[in-house]
Structure formats: structure tokens, C-alpha cells
C-alpha positions as CSV (number, residue, x, y, z in Angstrom):
1,M,98.0,95.2,68.5
2,S,97.3,92.3,71.0
3,Y,94.0,91.2,72.2
4,R,93.3,90.0,75.8
5,E,91.5,86.9,76.3
6,P,87.7,87.3,77.1
7,R,86.9,87.1,80.7
8,P,83.8,85.4,82.2
9,L,80.8,87.7,82.5
10,A,80.2,86.3,86.1
11,D,83.6,88.0,87.2
12,A,82.4,91.4,85.8
13,L,79.0,91.1,87.4
14,A,80.5,90.1,90.7
15,R,82.6,93.3,90.7
16,V,79.6,95.4,89.8
17,V,77.4,93.9,92.5
18,E,80.2,94.4,95.1
19,K,80.6,98.0,94.2
20,A,76.9,98.6,94.2
21,A,76.2,97.0,97.6
22,P,75.7,99.4,100.5
23,A,78.7,99.7,102.8
24,T,76.7,99.5,106.0
25,T,77.5,97.1,108.7
26,I,74.2,95.4,108.4
27,A,74.5,94.9,104.6
28,R,78.0,93.4,105.2
29,L,76.7,91.1,108.0
30,Q,74.0,89.9,105.7
31,G,76.5,89.1,103.0
32,V,78.6,86.9,105.3
33,W,75.7,85.5,107.5
34,E,75.3,82.1,105.8
35,T,79.1,81.5,105.7
36,A,79.6,82.5,109.2
37,A,76.4,80.9,110.7
38,G,76.1,78.0,108.5
39,P,73.3,77.0,106.2
40,V,71.0,75.4,108.8
41,I,71.1,78.5,111.0
42,A,70.9,80.8,108.1
43,A,67.6,79.1,106.9
44,E,66.1,79.8,110.4
45,A,67.4,83.2,111.3
46,E,69.0,86.3,109.8
47,P,70.4,89.6,110.9
48,V,67.9,92.3,110.5
49,S,69.5,95.4,112.2
50,E,72.7,96.8,113.8
51,R,73.1,99.6,116.2
52,S,76.4,100.4,118.0
53,G,77.7,96.9,117.5
54,V,74.5,95.2,118.7
55,V,73.1,93.0,115.8
56,T,69.4,92.0,116.0
57,V,68.8,88.6,114.5
58,A,65.2,87.5,113.5
59,C,64.6,83.9,114.4
60,R,61.8,81.8,113.0
61,S,60.8,80.5,116.4
62,A,61.5,80.8,120.2
63,V,63.3,77.6,120.2
64,W,65.8,78.9,117.6
65,A,66.2,82.1,119.5
66,N,67.1,80.2,122.6
67,E,69.4,77.9,120.9
68,L,71.2,80.8,119.2
69,E,71.5,82.6,122.4
70,L,73.7,79.7,123.6
71,L,75.7,79.8,120.4
72,G,75.9,83.6,120.4
73,P,79.6,84.0,121.5
74,G,80.8,81.7,118.7
75,L,78.7,83.4,116.2
76,V,80.1,86.8,117.1
77,E,83.5,85.5,116.8
78,R,82.9,83.9,113.3
79,L,81.0,87.0,112.1
80,N,83.9,89.3,113.1
81,E,86.3,87.0,111.5
82,A,84.4,87.0,108.3
83,L,84.1,90.8,108.4
84,G,87.8,91.2,109.0
85,G,87.4,93.2,112.2
86,R,85.4,93.8,115.3
87,A,82.1,95.1,113.9
88,V,79.8,92.9,116.1
89,G,79.9,93.3,119.8
90,S,76.8,91.2,120.7
91,L,73.8,89.5,119.3
92,R,70.2,90.0,120.2
93,F,67.7,87.4,119.2
94,V,64.0,88.1,118.4
95,V,61.2,85.8,117.3
96,R,60.1,87.0,113.9
97,A,60.0,85.2,110.6
98,P,63.1,85.8,108.5
99,T,62.5,87.5,105.1
100,G,64.3,84.9,103.2
101,R,66.6,87.2,101.4
102,G,69.6,84.9,101.5
């Protein structure tokens, strides 16, 4: 009888969390948001809903909403790349404090 080497608990937990996460587009977006948008943007804005490829992003201020509007096409490209397909068609920015989930 041979024994396998113990595996780190973090690996097992990561697999469980991945399987338990909802498979919705918004959940997937929220999962890749910081990587795709970067930590500075992620601290000021977050995706809060998605409908027919239009993702609504809550921004901490009007200044951030305006700035992100200019950066929108690049963000769409990075989000789609992170998601491995064309899930995001466009971004809509609203002024509302992010919930800070990330």
C-alpha cells in the first residue's frame, strides 16, 4: 500500500470555493475585476450588475465614473480576456459607493 503525500489545505479549499461560486456572469466578473481593472480602480469601483452584456459598475464618485468612461474600451477588452470570451459588450458607470466585497 502506498500513501500519497499530504496536499495543502489551501488547494482543497480553493477547489471547494470554485465549485460553490455561482456561475453567473456578474459573479465571474466580480471574481476577475481586480485583476482586469487593477487594484486602484478596484478600490474605487466594482461591477454590480449585468444584463445582456451591459455591465453596470458602481463608482465611488462622479470623477471616477467620468475617468472610467474614458478607460471603458480597454476595461472591456481586459475583462473579456480574463473571462476567456466575449461576455462583456459594454460598461455603464454609475455613482454609488462600492460595497467593498473585493
